[in-house]
N, C-alpha and C positions, 0 to 999 in steps of 0.2 A: 584407455580402454572404454568403449562404450559397447551398449546392449540395446537390443530392439525386443520388441512384445508383436508377436506376428500371431494373425490368426486368419483363416479363408471365410467369406462370406458365408454366413448360417450362424444357428442358434446353437447346436450342437457339434460345433466345430472345434478339434483340439488346439490347443495354445502352447506355442513354444517361444523360447528365449534364443534370441540368436548374438552370439559373440560378434560384433562388426569388424574385427580384426581378423579372426580365424576363421571366421564361419561355421566354428561349431555351434551346435543348437541343442535346446534340452526341452522335450516335450513335456509340458506341465500337465496337461489335462484339459479338461473342459471347464467351461463358466462357472465359478461357484461363488458365494457368498462371503466365503473368505479371501479369494482371489480379489474380488471387486472392493472388499473395504482395504486390501493393501493397495491398491490403486487410488483410492481415495485418500488414503493416509499419507502415503509417500509422494506422489505425483500430484496431487490435488485435483484429481481425473473426475467428474460427475457422470453417473451413468444415467442415462437417459433417452429421449427422443429429439430433444430441442435441440436447436441450432447450439454448436458450441460444446455439446456434450456428446460422450462417447456412447454407440448404439452397441447393443450387443449382438444384432442381428449383422451387423456392419463387418468388413474387411478391417482388420488391424495392423498398420504398419507404424510404428513410431517408436521413438527412442527413448529409455527409461534410463534411470541411475543405477548406479554400483548398488547401492544398498536396496533398491526395490528388487533389482535381478537376484540379489541373495536370499532376501525374505520369499520371492515367488519360486526360487528352486527347492526351498525345502518345502513346499507345497508337493513337488514331483516325487520326492524320498521321504515321503512319510510311512513308517511303518511304526506299529505298535505292538509290542509282546501281547501274546494272547493270555490270556486269564487261566492260570490254571486250576485244573478242577478235579479236586481230589476226594470226592462224593461219591463216586464209583468203585475207589480202591477197593480191593477185599484184603480184611486184615489176615493176616499170616497165623496161622495157630501151632 
């Protein structure tokens, strides 16, 4: 099973992961520093404007490994529990 990383041309376009067999896709979001660090660590992709480097403004359509897709998919489902604030609670008399 393989995965593709897709993005349209432009700086603030959304990024998606697509399963190449089922063509199911998951929207990750926009380009973030955490996304770029995952690409650098797992795929050894460098971001820049030089030839051979990945440009943030270009369209993306390339294969990625299964481990990379798992790490990137966690970015899409990032949820944090809100901090419980009890300072406004009135004490019962």
